[in-house]
C-alpha angles and dihedrals in degrees: 000000000000113000122236089242091056092047090052091049092048091049091049091048091051090051090053092047092047089059097045090097088067093047091047097044088109128047119237112273139203122220090219093049094166087061086063098051099161091048089052099048132352088218087074090070106120093001094135091060088233140065118290139177129186146165134209128194130187129181112183119195094357093179091064125076090221094060133140122244123184130178128181128186123186143171133184140177135197117226099208100194090049095041085227136130125208127192144177123210125189118183130177125188128185122185140170134018093287090049108242099205128201125184121189126187113182134180117207137197131184135177127208117225123189109216093176138328092286104033133057136175128209120191118193139188136196134198112191137181117218128201118185129179144151119247101218089173087086092064123097129209136210095258090062093064134072106248092216104043100022090228121144106254103169134037089205131071133199090220120104118208112173104167103158090214101165136121135200123191144154118246127199126202137171139183146165139209131203110202145175129181091278108021142046139186122188141175128195135183120197127193093025092166091050095225119209106255099181117129095197102052099267126127106260109152116199107245118243112256114217121195129186114188138165147142149177130236119217106199119212132193105304121246126233127239126187127000140255114001089351094058116118138164119257128205122264113179148139117223121187111195142169144196130196118192131189126184123160106314092340124104129176136177125198119192123177152121136243123214111202118200098164123265089019129063123195127186148173126201141184119211124195145072105250093178093056111059121206115219089340095309126112108254101235102146110170152325117238126202 
């Protein structure tokens, strides 16, 4: 027979899961989104013309137990004779006290088209595999606590709670970038097939995420590094840039500027949508340095 305590726990868990569509209406994001190029747009795969690897890490509200932790690792390579870029993106996101986990492994391909001597276009595609599950191992039960003091006295519980709440699905994304030597304008659409993300058998399609992003690089007089035969020019530039994202009922605008003093890059960004209030309040979210 199922105990009342277990029924209450199961009911509470189902309530949490029933509202996960609201919590997952937006994808995880990075403040320095141009430092996560393959996560931003699959058309960036191979865009450096070389080989590249990178990693991004975000820990939001680290002082709370119900925090959000996201890690992304990527690598890409440009195949010069094929004018093609290939990339691999692995992202892992953990959120909430119970630890809703999401693992994404995506393969990317892009192709470089020369429209004229000054303008190029790069379309890109991604096919990703998603695995989502709830880590109920983080939960504690009444038999693990001292009834008098309330202190945790045992890491083990006699309760069994095998829910099988996990989900596997295929996710499709595409994007494109127009670029010159000093400017770029890109658009990306993730979750084009709107996969069902529900962990409890309901129909909860993942909303398509649209992203419009671009910028312009103002080059200044180059710096000099080294001396003699080892002397070389280093980049000095100012690059204003932007990104506008829309997913479900969520909108976000990022406006900022990068200052490149090779090998260092400094930046300042504004995040918010001041012309679109939220619940009657001006949407000024944050300043990023």
